[in-house]
Legacy VTK file of the C-alpha trace (Angstrom):
# vtk DataFile Version 3.0
C-alpha trace
ASCII
DATASET POLYDATA
POINTS 141 float
-194.215 9.498 -34.406
-195.777 6.185 -33.431
-195.993 5.281 -29.777
-195.870 1.568 -29.012
-198.644 0.798 -26.573
-198.798 -2.417 -24.607
-201.095 -4.960 -26.263
-202.891 -7.277 -23.866
-204.565 -10.456 -25.050
-207.368 -11.349 -22.669
-210.218 -13.829 -22.566
-213.759 -13.380 -21.315
-216.305 -15.996 -20.339
-219.993 -15.619 -21.067
-221.480 -17.898 -18.413
-225.152 -18.807 -18.895
-227.447 -20.205 -16.238
-231.181 -20.724 -16.816
-231.289 -18.072 -19.528
-229.327 -15.429 -17.600
-225.708 -14.353 -18.041
-223.143 -13.575 -15.368
-221.647 -10.093 -15.504
-219.229 -8.553 -13.006
-218.438 -4.971 -12.061
-214.819 -3.839 -11.930
-213.528 -2.250 -8.723
-213.983 1.533 -8.821
-210.245 2.125 -8.286
-209.138 -0.200 -11.131
-208.647 0.458 -14.834
-212.141 0.873 -16.364
-213.389 1.152 -12.758
-217.107 0.746 -12.149
-217.773 -0.682 -15.601
-219.277 -4.122 -16.142
-217.668 -6.986 -18.014
-217.800 -10.657 -18.724
-215.194 -12.035 -16.290
-211.864 -13.378 -17.472
-208.285 -12.184 -17.722
-204.904 -12.274 -19.395
-203.542 -15.240 -21.315
-200.229 -16.324 -19.778
-197.267 -17.547 -21.835
-197.827 -21.137 -22.960
-201.597 -21.134 -22.329
-204.333 -21.638 -24.873
-207.263 -19.215 -24.628
-209.393 -22.026 -23.145
-206.808 -22.846 -20.479
-206.423 -19.162 -19.606
-210.169 -18.633 -19.327
-210.718 -21.648 -17.106
-207.790 -20.593 -14.863
-208.950 -16.964 -14.681
-212.557 -17.863 -13.835
-211.272 -20.136 -11.080
-209.023 -17.375 -9.704
-211.554 -14.537 -10.039
-214.765 -16.353 -9.108
-213.657 -19.634 -7.455
-215.660 -21.696 -9.954
-214.692 -24.468 -12.362
-215.789 -24.031 -15.958
-215.388 -25.643 -19.355
-214.804 -23.322 -22.284
-217.299 -23.668 -25.095
-218.026 -21.909 -28.363
-215.940 -18.913 -29.426
-218.209 -15.877 -29.831
-216.033 -12.972 -30.991
-212.713 -11.170 -30.862
-212.675 -7.482 -30.068
-209.731 -5.092 -30.308
-210.034 -1.789 -28.482
-207.556 1.045 -27.900
-208.061 2.329 -24.346
-205.474 5.094 -24.821
-202.771 3.679 -22.548
-203.045 0.140 -23.915
-204.649 -1.939 -26.644
-206.802 -4.821 -25.482
-207.565 -7.805 -27.694
-210.490 -9.571 -26.054
-211.529 -13.099 -27.005
-215.045 -13.971 -25.864
-216.247 -17.546 -25.327
-219.321 -19.219 -23.987
-218.334 -20.863 -20.704
-220.096 -23.709 -18.946
-220.150 -23.703 -15.148
-219.178 -27.083 -13.715
-218.868 -26.544 -9.956
-218.203 -24.074 -7.169
-219.916 -21.197 -5.405
-219.086 -17.739 -6.722
-216.710 -15.646 -4.647
-215.897 -12.144 -5.858
-212.090 -12.062 -5.716
-211.564 -9.474 -8.483
-214.864 -7.577 -8.749
-217.055 -5.450 -6.474
-220.410 -6.768 -7.681
-221.981 -9.368 -9.924
-225.376 -9.863 -11.490
-227.251 -12.519 -13.417
-229.075 -10.738 -16.234
-231.079 -11.702 -19.281
-229.893 -10.894 -22.773
-232.438 -8.046 -22.912
-231.219 -6.594 -19.593
-227.587 -6.242 -20.745
-228.454 -2.818 -22.220
-229.095 -1.548 -18.670
-225.404 -1.877 -17.732
-222.398 0.170 -18.834
-219.734 -2.253 -20.086
-216.064 -1.876 -20.889
-215.831 -0.897 -24.567
-214.155 -4.164 -25.602
-217.127 -6.193 -24.264
-219.749 -4.707 -26.619
-218.761 -6.782 -29.695
-219.099 -9.900 -27.511
-222.615 -8.832 -26.506
-223.476 -8.372 -30.195
-222.028 -11.805 -31.045
-224.009 -13.357 -28.165
-227.215 -11.755 -29.467
-226.540 -13.154 -32.959
-225.699 -16.587 -31.558
-228.917 -16.718 -29.488
-231.008 -15.480 -32.421
-229.540 -18.089 -34.774
-229.944 -20.853 -32.172
-233.577 -19.869 -31.602
-234.306 -19.764 -35.340
-232.874 -23.299 -35.731
-235.188 -24.562 -32.952
-238.383 -22.999 -34.344
LINES 1 142
141 0 1 2 3 4 5 6 7 8 9 10 11 12 13 14 15 16 17 18 19 20 21 22 23 24 25 26 27 28 29 30 31 32 33 34 35 36 37 38 39 40 41 42 43 44 45 46 47 48 49 50 51 52 53 54 55 56 57 58 59 60 61 62 63 64 65 66 67 68 69 70 71 72 73 74 75 76 77 78 79 80 81 82 83 84 85 86 87 88 89 90 91 92 93 94 95 96 97 98 99 100 101 102 103 104 105 106 107 108 109 110 111 112 113 114 115 116 117 118 119 120 121 122 123 124 125 126 127 128 129 130 131 132 133 134 135 136 137 138 139 140
């Protein structure tokens, strides 16, 4: 017997500033509570992933961003739901961060990401970011 689980399509923004990346910790009492993630949220009906990401980052963090390069898609079965996560580089345009949907945030280097426990769906985005940075650095040298 197959059980139909809800499938959520969500977007995540990898925001870089001076070589560090913004990560945010989910509220302890939420789904995946206490875990870290790249901030973002659900795509609403009629929105493109870019529109959804820019809206979500404004709602969650009170900042304006422009969506950049797609990094990776990740599909993960959390048991009660299936999450399809689309990760993009995001470019901060303006605003001061306010934590409206998270309990903590941190700016961390690529190497420091291993020190944080992320939601399972975020790990393929971290891997894609590592590959992107490595390929960008090899093109420069």
